[in-house]
C-alpha positions as a Python dict, from the first residue, in 0.01 Angstrom:
ca = {
    (1, 'M'): (0, 0, 0),
    (2, 'A'): (326, 114, 159),
    (3, 'D'): (161, 131, 502),
    (4, 'R'): (36, -224, 462),
    (5, 'L'): (378, -354, 366),
    (6, 'D'): (562, -162, 635),
    (7, 'R'): (344, -238, 936),
    (8, 'A'): (537, -286, 1260),
    (9, 'H'): (781, -575, 1258),
    (10, 'P'): (1090, -658, 1464),
    (11, 'V'): (1346, -636, 1181),
    (12, 'S'): (1376, -336, 948),
    (13, 'G'): (1634, -125, 766),
    (14, 'R'): (1992, -248, 789),
    (15, 'A'): (1887, -517, 1035),
    (16, 'T'): (1718, -697, 745),
    (17, 'G'): (2052, -746, 576),
    (18, 'A'): (2198, -870, 904),
    (19, 'L'): (1911, -1118, 939),
    (20, 'I'): (1961, -1250, 586),
    (21, 'G'): (2335, -1275, 647),
    (22, 'G'): (2276, -1458, 974),
    (23, 'L'): (2044, -1708, 807),
    (24, 'A'): (2294, -1752, 524),
    (25, 'L'): (2557, -1847, 785),
    (26, 'A'): (2314, -2062, 985),
    (27, 'L'): (2236, -2280, 683),
    (28, 'P'): (2589, -2422, 628),
    (29, 'A'): (2639, -2446, 1005),
    (30, 'A'): (2319, -2648, 1050),
    (31, 'S'): (2409, -2857, 745),
    (32, 'M'): (2752, -2944, 883),
    (33, 'V'): (2601, -3053, 1214),
    (34, 'A'): (2332, -3255, 1034),
    (35, 'I'): (2594, -3430, 820),
    (36, 'S'): (2806, -3515, 1122),
    (37, 'I'): (2522, -3672, 1326),
    (38, 'G'): (2367, -4006, 1238),
    (39, 'S'): (2387, -4375, 1322),
    (40, 'V'): (2761, -4309, 1338),
    (41, 'T'): (2848, -3963, 1468),
    (42, 'L'): (3153, -3799, 1313),
    (43, 'P'): (3343, -3489, 1426),
    (44, 'V'): (3247, -3174, 1236),
    (45, 'G'): (3612, -3125, 1148),
    (46, 'A'): (3626, -3467, 982),
    (47, 'V'): (3312, -3385, 786),
    (48, 'W'): (3463, -3061, 664),
    (49, 'R'): (3782, -3238, 557),
    (50, 'V'): (3586, -3485, 342),
    (51, 'I'): (3374, -3212, 183),
    (52, 'G'): (3677, -2989, 130),
    (53, 'A'): (3866, -3274, -34),
    (54, 'H'): (3583, -3329, -282),
    (55, 'L'): (3548, -2958, -354),
    (56, 'T'): (3921, -2930, -429),
    (57, 'G'): (3949, -3267, -605),
    (58, 'R'): (4205, -3403, -357),
    (59, 'T'): (4031, -3718, -238),
    (60, 'G'): (4326, -3957, -251),
    (61, 'G'): (4393, -3985, 123),
    (62, 'L'): (4035, -4015, 248),
    (63, 'D'): (3908, -4309, 448),
    (64, 'P'): (3674, -4493, 205),
    (65, 'L'): (3402, -4569, 461),
    (66, 'R'): (3397, -4217, 606),
    (67, 'D'): (3403, -4073, 255),
    (68, 'Q'): (3102, -4281, 153),
    (69, 'V'): (2902, -4187, 464),
    (70, 'V'): (2974, -3815, 441),
    (71, 'W'): (2983, -3748, 69),
    (72, 'D'): (2762, -4015, -89),
    (73, 'I'): (2492, -4058, 178),
    (74, 'R'): (2456, -3766, 417),
    (75, 'T'): (2563, -3461, 218),
    (76, 'P'): (2314, -3502, -72),
    (77, 'R'): (2039, -3586, 178),
    (78, 'V'): (2100, -3272, 382),
    (79, 'L'): (2124, -3058, 69),
    (80, 'L'): (1798, -3207, -60),
    (81, 'A'): (1633, -3120, 272),
    (82, 'A'): (1756, -2760, 237),
    (83, 'V'): (1632, -2735, -122),
    (84, 'A'): (1294, -2888, -32),
    (85, 'G'): (1248, -2653, 263),
    (86, 'A'): (1341, -2352, 53),
    (87, 'G'): (1114, -2459, -234),
    (88, 'L'): (807, -2522, -18),
    (89, 'S'): (857, -2195, 171),
    (90, 'V'): (884, -1988, -146),
    (91, 'A'): (585, -2174, -292),
    (92, 'G'): (391, -2076, 19),
    (93, 'V'): (481, -1710, -32),
    (94, 'T'): (374, -1742, -395),
    (95, 'F'): (33, -1896, -326),
    (96, 'Q'): (-44, -1656, -43),
    (97, 'A'): (29, -1366, -277),
    (98, 'L'): (-176, -1529, -553),
    (99, 'V'): (-496, -1582, -353),
    (100, 'R'): (-430, -1299, -104),
    (101, 'N'): (-502, -1540, 179),
    (102, 'P'): (-242, -1589, 456),
    (103, 'L'): (-388, -1932, 534),
    (104, 'A'): (-302, -2067, 188),
    (105, 'D'): (-11, -2305, 145),
    (106, 'P'): (141, -2509, -139),
    (107, 'Y'): (-112, -2787, -93),
    (108, 'V'): (-424, -2574, -120),
    (109, 'L'): (-445, -2632, -495),
    (110, 'G'): (-431, -3010, -483),
    (111, 'V'): (-70, -3032, -600),
    (112, 'S'): (41, -3262, -318),
    (113, 'S'): (-258, -3492, -364),
    (114, 'G'): (-192, -3513, -736),
    (115, 'A'): (173, -3603, -678),
    (116, 'S'): (77, -3868, -425),
    (117, 'L'): (-161, -4024, -676),
    (118, 'G'): (116, -4066, -932),
    (119, 'A'): (346, -4231, -679),
    (120, 'V'): (76, -4474, -570),
    (121, 'L'): (-14, -4563, -929),
    (122, 'V'): (345, -4657, -1007),
    (123, 'A'): (373, -4863, -688),
    (124, 'A'): (51, -5048, -762),
    (125, 'L'): (61, -5089, -1139),
    (126, 'G'): (430, -5064, -1226),
    (127, 'T'): (628, -4807, -1421),
    (128, 'T'): (445, -4879, -1748),
    (129, 'V'): (128, -4704, -1622),
    (130, 'L'): (273, -4360, -1692),
    (131, 'G'): (500, -4425, -1985),
    (132, 'G'): (780, -4600, -1801),
    (133, 'V'): (868, -4321, -1556),
    (134, 'G'): (954, -4399, -1194),
    (135, 'V'): (789, -4277, -876),
    (136, 'T'): (947, -3932, -897),
    (137, 'G'): (851, -3875, -1258),
    (138, 'A'): (499, -4006, -1206),
    (139, 'A'): (445, -3786, -901),
    (140, 'F'): (564, -3482, -1092),
    (141, 'A'): (347, -3557, -1396),
    (142, 'T'): (23, -3616, -1205),
    (143, 'A'): (84, -3308, -990),
    (144, 'L'): (103, -3091, -1300),
    (145, 'V'): (-212, -3254, -1443),
    (146, 'S'): (-399, -3172, -1122),
    (147, 'V'): (-284, -2810, -1142),
    (148, 'L'): (-402, -2785, -1502),
    (149, 'L'): (-743, -2918, -1399),
    (150, 'V'): (-763, -2666, -1113),
    (151, 'Y'): (-670, -2386, -1352),
    (152, 'L'): (-944, -2483, -1598),
    (153, 'L'): (-1206, -2507, -1323),
    (154, 'A'): (-1107, -2177, -1160),
    (155, 'Q'): (-1168, -1959, -1465),
    (156, 'R'): (-1477, -1754, -1539),
    (157, 'A'): (-1499, -1544, -1854),
    (158, 'G'): (-1126, -1584, -1903),
    (159, 'R'): (-1040, -1454, -1555),
    (160, 'L'): (-873, -1650, -1277),
    (161, 'L'): (-1078, -1597, -959),
    (162, 'D'): (-944, -1639, -604),
    (163, 'S'): (-1255, -1806, -461),
    (164, 'R'): (-1291, -2051, -748),
    (165, 'L'): (-919, -2125, -739),
    (166, 'V'): (-929, -2236, -375),
    (167, 'L'): (-1254, -2431, -413),
    (168, 'A'): (-1128, -2603, -729),
    (169, 'G'): (-804, -2690, -553),
    (170, 'V'): (-987, -2843, -258),
    (171, 'A'): (-1217, -3042, -488),
    (172, 'V'): (-934, -3177, -705),
    (173, 'G'): (-731, -3255, -394),
    (174, 'Y'): (-1012, -3462, -245),
    (175, 'L'): (-1065, -3641, -576),
    (176, 'C'): (-696, -3735, -600),
    (177, 'S'): (-693, -3843, -235),
    (178, 'A'): (-995, -4068, -290),
    (179, 'V'): (-836, -4238, -591),
    (180, 'T'): (-508, -4270, -399),
    (181, 'S'): (-684, -4440, -107),
    (182, 'Y'): (-857, -4684, -342),
    (183, 'V'): (-533, -4778, -516),
    (184, 'Q'): (-356, -4821, -181),
    (185, 'L'): (-608, -5090, -89),
    (186, 'Q'): (-475, -5297, -379),
    (187, 'L'): (-116, -5296, -250),
    (188, 'D'): (46, -5568, -41),
    (189, 'P'): (161, -5471, 311),
    (190, 'T'): (529, -5442, 214),
    (191, 'Q'): (457, -5200, -70),
    (192, 'L'): (213, -5003, 142),
    (193, 'Q'): (455, -4952, 430),
    (194, 'G'): (726, -4801, 211),
    (195, 'L'): (478, -4588, 21),
    (196, 'M'): (313, -4452, 336),
    (197, 'F'): (657, -4349, 465),
    (198, 'W'): (721, -4157, 143),
    (199, 'L'): (376, -3996, 144),
    (200, 'M'): (442, -3854, 491),
    (201, 'G'): (763, -3692, 372),
    (202, 'S'): (1121, -3814, 363),
    (203, 'V'): (1452, -3716, 206),
    (204, 'A'): (1606, -4054, 289),
    (205, 'G'): (1644, -4124, -82),
    (206, 'G'): (1848, -3809, -139),
    (207, 'T'): (2130, -3863, -389),
    (208, 'W'): (2344, -3633, -598),
    (209, 'R'): (2145, -3739, -902),
    (210, 'A'): (1812, -3656, -734),
    (211, 'L'): (1939, -3315, -620),
    (212, 'G'): (1997, -3153, -959),
    (213, 'L'): (1639, -3100, -1082),
    (214, 'P'): (1485, -2956, -762),
    (215, 'A'): (1785, -2730, -705),
    (216, 'A'): (1761, -2593, -1060),
    (217, 'V'): (1383, -2543, -1038),
    (218, 'V'): (1406, -2363, -705),
    (219, 'A'): (1688, -2139, -829),
    (220, 'V'): (1505, -2038, -1149),
    (221, 'C'): (1169, -1982, -976),
    (222, 'V'): (1321, -1776, -696),
    (223, 'A'): (1511, -1562, -945),
    (224, 'Y'): (1188, -1492, -1133),
    (225, 'L'): (993, -1411, -817),
    (226, 'L'): (1261, -1172, -695),
    (227, 'L'): (1238, -987, -1028),
    (228, 'Q'): (859, -968, -977),
    (229, 'A'): (875, -861, -611),
    (230, 'R'): (733, -513, -673),
    (231, 'S'): (449, -660, -877),
    (232, 'L'): (375, -903, -593),
    (233, 'N'): (360, -607, -356),
    (234, 'A'): (113, -436, -587),
    (235, 'L'): (-95, -751, -620),
    (236, 'S'): (-127, -776, -243),
    (237, 'A'): (-319, -446, -250),
    (238, 'G'): (-582, -589, -488),
    (239, 'D'): (-626, -643, -861),
    (240, 'D'): (-757, -293, -929),
    (241, 'A'): (-473, -125, -745),
    (242, 'A'): (-216, -345, -919),
    (243, 'A'): (-369, -276, -1262),
    (244, 'G'): (-358, 95, -1183),
    (245, 'L'): (16, 62, -1126),
    (246, 'G'): (61, -102, -1467),
    (247, 'V'): (84, -464, -1351),
    (248, 'P'): (-58, -718, -1602),
    (249, 'V'): (-272, -878, -1333),
    (250, 'Q'): (-416, -1181, -1514),
    (251, 'A'): (-87, -1275, -1677),
    (252, 'L'): (93, -1242, -1344),
    (253, 'R'): (-165, -1452, -1161),
    (254, 'V'): (-139, -1733, -1417),
    (255, 'T'): (239, -1721, -1397),
    (256, 'L'): (232, -1733, -1016),
    (257, 'L'): (4, -2037, -1033),
    (258, 'V'): (250, -2211, -1264),
    (259, 'V'): (558, -2113, -1061),
    (260, 'G'): (409, -2211, -725),
    (261, 'S'): (278, -2539, -860),
    (262, 'L'): (608, -2619, -1030),
    (263, 'L'): (795, -2560, -703),
    (264, 'T'): (554, -2776, -505),
    (265, 'A'): (533, -3058, -759),
    (266, 'T'): (912, -3074, -789),
    (267, 'V'): (966, -3094, -413),
    (268, 'V'): (684, -3342, -353),
    (269, 'S'): (812, -3565, -632),
    (270, 'V'): (1148, -3611, -457),
    (271, 'A'): (1058, -3567, -89),
    (272, 'G'): (694, -3673, -55),
    (273, 'G'): (426, -3483, 131),
    (274, 'I'): (585, -3247, 384),
    (275, 'A'): (303, -3048, 540),
    (276, 'F'): (283, -2700, 695),
    (277, 'I'): (623, -2559, 591),
    (278, 'G'): (459, -2353, 318),
    (279, 'L'): (218, -2214, 574),
    (280, 'M'): (449, -2153, 870),
    (281, 'V'): (767, -2018, 717),
    (282, 'P'): (611, -1735, 508),
    (283, 'H'): (430, -1614, 822),
    (284, 'M'): (750, -1625, 1023),
    (285, 'A'): (925, -1426, 752),
    (286, 'R'): (650, -1164, 736),
    (287, 'F'): (643, -1136, 1114),
    (288, 'M'): (1015, -1060, 1114),
    (289, 'V'): (1055, -833, 809),
    (290, 'G'): (705, -716, 710),
    (291, 'G'): (512, -774, 390),
    (292, 'D'): (756, -641, 128),
    (293, 'H'): (831, -938, -98),
    (294, 'R'): (1181, -804, -166),
    (295, 'R'): (1255, -897, 195),
    (296, 'V'): (1008, -1180, 249),
    (297, 'L'): (1135, -1400, -35),
    (298, 'P'): (1504, -1429, 67),
    (299, 'V'): (1417, -1462, 436),
    (300, 'A'): (1157, -1734, 367),
    (301, 'L'): (1401, -1914, 134),
    (302, 'L'): (1679, -1935, 392),
    (303, 'L'): (1453, -1988, 693),
    (304, 'G'): (1273, -2276, 521),
    (305, 'A'): (1603, -2438, 424),
    (306, 'V'): (1743, -2419, 778),
    (307, 'F'): (1415, -2537, 929),
    (308, 'L'): (1387, -2852, 718),
    (309, 'V'): (1755, -2942, 768),
    (310, 'V'): (1695, -2932, 1144),
    (311, 'V'): (1365, -3125, 1115),
    (312, 'D'): (1528, -3394, 902),
    (313, 'L'): (1804, -3428, 1160),
    (314, 'A'): (1539, -3477, 1429),
    (315, 'S'): (1354, -3734, 1217),
    (316, 'R'): (1657, -3964, 1205),
    (317, 'T'): (1793, -3911, 1557),
    (318, 'V'): (1492, -3892, 1791),
    (319, 'D'): (1430, -4269, 1769),
    (320, 'R'): (1771, -4394, 1658),
    (321, 'P'): (1838, -4624, 1482),
    (322, 'E'): (1483, -4601, 1347),
    (323, 'E'): (1391, -4312, 1117),
    (324, 'L'): (1059, -4128, 1130),
    (325, 'P'): (882, -3944, 845),
    (326, 'I'): (949, -3571, 834),
    (327, 'G'): (577, -3500, 811),
    (328, 'I'): (527, -3617, 1171),
    (329, 'F'): (750, -3338, 1300),
    (330, 'T'): (628, -3063, 1069),
    (331, 'T'): (268, -3149, 1156),
    (332, 'A'): (346, -3153, 1529),
    (333, 'V'): (479, -2798, 1496),
    (334, 'G'): (239, -2685, 1224),
    (335, 'V'): (-95, -2769, 1386),
    (336, 'P'): (-38, -2552, 1697),
    (337, 'F'): (97, -2278, 1471),
    (338, 'F'): (-212, -2296, 1251),
    (339, 'L'): (-445, -2279, 1552),
    (340, 'W'): (-252, -1983, 1690),
    (341, 'L'): (-276, -1814, 1352),
    (342, 'L'): (-653, -1867, 1338),
    (343, 'R'): (-694, -1725, 1687),
    (344, 'R'): (-473, -1427, 1602),
    (345, 'R'): (-674, -1351, 1288),
    (346, 'A'): (-1004, -1394, 1476),
    (347, 'G'): (-881, -1137, 1726),
    (348, 'G'): (-826, -885, 1446),
    (349, 'R'): (-448, -873, 1479),
    (350, 'G'): (-352, -1067, 1160),
}
């Protein structure tokens, strides 16, 4: 197992710490640039003064308009992009460890399709359809229901099987997508336009209030996964090998399903369907630091956060003043990456 985890990679030993430190510095740097650029571009120094004033509680002398743009509009949006990127990347690591398939991503189990169904139902039928919750709550609830259905379908004799898990996820995902498409046909053009934008991924609605739940979920899930990093390493060698090392395989697999689904459902409920991050970023992390989850998890977390902050910046500046869905950019990068990955695996090098 050690040989498998430590196969050749560009970053090892003390350089891993330097890489993590570099990414930790790149995240606030990218965030400051993203906050400063928009329909009205502000100097980075001015952005820092506004943020510093709020962090120290000395906001008396701030320009009201600049304060609103920086603190109330752009800062929570950029932070939500970072949290969403980190959450989807860690969810990708989780699902790939769960099914031992490097082509798996957070959407393989139908979580995204389930979340999209909830959002469409609220848009079409009103908030009363799911007990009065809004789009975010409905998306989260239906995502978790879809995961529960996948879990029930993927069992055989009380065991959670990889092949059935993927097939059940695909089936439930297609079912949710079909219902979503039907409900969308009932919407008027105005409703449909806004909903389609959300379904393709956007953090345009990022607020301080919307930031709390996803940030807390990502923090708790990442802390748990880091504590289970050695067990994830053992699981990557196979169920029998992991059981031989004392890992409670079935309990761990169920927990990973719950954790990965919770991460994905939380992010999708606030940011819509952002494709390919959960596939690309874990592979980038493994390419750089190898397969040891003690290194992969923090690198994927930070790399995903930086990546989505940059992508969100592109989505609102490429066609200014118009804003494009994030999913357009992640798909444009993700499809070539996926094809390269398939070719690499077909050549026996992945």
